[in-house]
TORSE-386064 format. One record per residue (C-alpha): x, y, z. Coordinates in Angstrom, 1 decimal. Layout:
REM TORSE-386064
{{X,Y,Z}}
...
REM end
This chain:
REM TORSE-386064
{{16.7,-4.8,-9.8}}
{{14.1,-4.6,-12.8}}
{{13.2,-1.0,-14.2}}
{{10.8,0.9,-12.2}}
{{7.4,0.2,-14.0}}
{{5.6,2.2,-11.5}}
{{5.3,5.5,-9.4}}
{{7.6,5.6,-6.3}}
{{5.2,4.7,-3.7}}
{{2.2,4.9,-5.4}}
{{0.2,2.3,-3.3}}
{{-0.4,4.0,-0.4}}
{{-2.2,6.8,-2.6}}
{{-4.4,4.0,-3.6}}
{{-4.3,2.0,-0.4}}
{{-6.2,5.3,0.6}}
{{-8.4,5.8,-2.1}}
{{-9.9,2.4,-1.6}}
{{-12.1,3.1,1.0}}
{{-13.8,5.7,-1.4}}
{{-14.2,3.4,-4.0}}
{{-16.9,1.2,-5.0}}
{{-15.1,-1.8,-7.1}}
{{-17.4,-2.1,-10.1}}
{{-16.3,-6.1,-11.1}}
{{-15.2,-8.9,-9.5}}
{{-11.4,-8.3,-10.8}}
{{-11.4,-4.9,-9.0}}
{{-12.6,-6.4,-5.6}}
{{-10.3,-9.3,-5.7}}
{{-7.5,-6.0,-6.4}}
{{-8.6,-4.1,-4.0}}
{{-9.0,-7.3,-1.2}}
{{-5.5,-8.1,-2.5}}
{{-3.8,-4.9,-2.1}}
{{-5.7,-4.3,1.7}}
{{-3.9,-7.5,2.5}}
{{-0.1,-6.6,1.0}}
{{-0.9,-3.3,3.6}}
{{-1.7,-5.5,6.4}}
{{1.4,-7.7,5.8}}
{{3.5,-4.0,5.4}}
{{1.8,-2.7,8.9}}
{{2.9,-6.1,10.8}}
{{5.8,-7.2,9.5}}
{{7.3,-4.4,6.8}}
{{7.3,-7.3,4.1}}
{{5.5,-10.0,2.1}}
{{5.6,-13.7,2.2}}
{{6.1,-16.1,-0.2}}
{{2.2,-17.1,0.4}}
{{1.6,-13.4,-0.8}}
{{3.7,-13.3,-3.5}}
{{2.3,-16.4,-5.0}}
{{-1.4,-14.6,-4.9}}
{{0.2,-11.5,-6.8}}
{{1.3,-13.8,-9.5}}
{{-2.0,-15.5,-9.5}}
{{-4.2,-12.0,-9.6}}
{{-1.9,-10.8,-12.1}}
{{-1.5,-13.8,-14.3}}
{{-5.3,-14.5,-14.4}}
{{-6.1,-11.3,-16.4}}
{{-3.4,-11.5,-18.6}}
{{-2.7,-7.7,-18.6}}
{{0.8,-7.8,-18.4}}
{{3.6,-10.4,-17.8}}
{{4.6,-10.2,-14.2}}
{{7.0,-12.5,-12.0}}
{{8.1,-12.0,-8.5}}
{{10.4,-14.0,-6.9}}
{{12.9,-14.5,-4.4}}
{{16.5,-14.8,-6.2}}
{{19.3,-15.3,-3.6}}
{{17.5,-13.6,-0.8}}
{{16.4,-10.6,-2.8}}
{{12.9,-9.9,-4.4}}
{{13.2,-9.2,-8.0}}
{{10.1,-8.1,-10.3}}
{{9.9,-8.1,-14.0}}
{{6.7,-6.7,-16.1}}
{{5.3,-5.0,-18.8}}
{{2.2,-2.8,-18.4}}
{{-0.7,-3.4,-21.3}}
{{-1.7,-0.5,-23.1}}
{{-5.3,-1.8,-23.0}}
{{-5.8,-1.4,-18.8}}
{{-8.7,0.5,-17.8}}
{{-7.8,3.1,-15.4}}
{{-9.0,1.5,-12.3}}
{{-7.5,-1.9,-12.9}}
{{-4.1,0.1,-14.0}}
{{-4.4,2.1,-10.4}}
{{-4.4,-1.1,-8.5}}
{{-1.7,-3.2,-10.9}}
{{0.0,0.3,-10.7}}
{{-0.1,0.3,-6.9}}
{{0.8,-3.5,-6.7}}
{{4.0,-3.3,-8.8}}
{{4.9,0.0,-6.5}}
{{4.9,-2.1,-3.2}}
{{6.9,-4.5,-4.8}}
{{9.3,-2.3,-6.6}}
{{9.8,-0.9,-3.1}}
{{10.2,-4.1,-1.2}}
{{13.0,-4.9,-3.6}}
{{15.0,-2.3,-1.8}}
{{14.3,-3.7,1.6}}
{{11.5,-3.2,4.3}}
{{8.8,-0.8,4.2}}
{{7.5,1.0,7.1}}
{{4.0,1.7,6.7}}
{{1.6,3.1,9.5}}
{{-1.9,4.0,9.8}}
{{-2.6,7.4,11.2}}
{{-4.2,7.5,14.7}}
{{-6.5,10.5,13.9}}
{{-7.8,9.7,10.2}}
{{-6.9,6.1,9.5}}
{{-5.4,6.9,6.5}}
{{-1.9,4.9,5.2}}
{{1.6,6.6,5.6}}
{{4.7,6.4,5.0}}
{{6.7,8.2,8.5}}
{{9.7,10.1,7.8}}
{{12.6,8.1,8.2}}
{{14.1,10.2,11.0}}
{{11.3,10.2,13.1}}
{{10.8,8.0,15.8}}
{{7.4,7.6,16.6}}
{{5.0,9.0,13.7}}
{{1.6,9.0,14.9}}
{{-0.4,10.7,12.5}}
{{-0.4,11.3,8.6}}
{{0.1,15.3,8.7}}
{{0.1,18.0,10.8}}
{{-3.8,18.8,10.8}}
{{-4.3,15.2,11.9}}
{{-1.7,15.9,15.1}}
{{-3.6,19.0,15.9}}
{{-7.2,17.7,15.6}}
{{-6.0,14.9,18.2}}
{{-4.4,17.1,20.7}}
{{-7.3,19.4,20.1}}
{{-9.4,16.6,20.9}}
{{-7.2,15.5,23.9}}
{{-7.0,18.8,25.2}}
{{-11.1,19.3,25.2}}
{{-11.2,16.0,26.8}}
{{-9.2,17.2,29.7}}
{{-10.7,20.5,30.1}}
{{-14.2,18.7,30.1}}
{{-13.0,16.7,32.8}}
{{-12.3,19.0,35.1}}
{{-15.9,20.5,35.3}}
REM end
């Protein structure tokens, strides 16, 4: 395993911020799309495939902000990289989010979900059998709406 380069699970934070940030450049748009594609792959499979790894390498190597190499080594995912100090804040966040995903995948599959109430991305608690909501607030709101609808059906 390579040294940790990104904050643990940072990708979840950035995935949730993407909907609120409008990309300023073509490169930012490409990084946003790549992160969303990674998120969808994790949602469906819990991991990423070799084609997505190739896309990650191509996207990151085009910009030369740092050297990143992602590969399978005897069946395990391995990543090595070093960030450039010249990165813009936005690019740094997107790239760090991608690295965060890859570093998490080095440890094994990732179970990521979308909240049924607010559609935010979240990592469910390991011990929770079925997680549908990202927070108590969303769970309470969903239950409130269900109960409100049931009460309206009675009249």
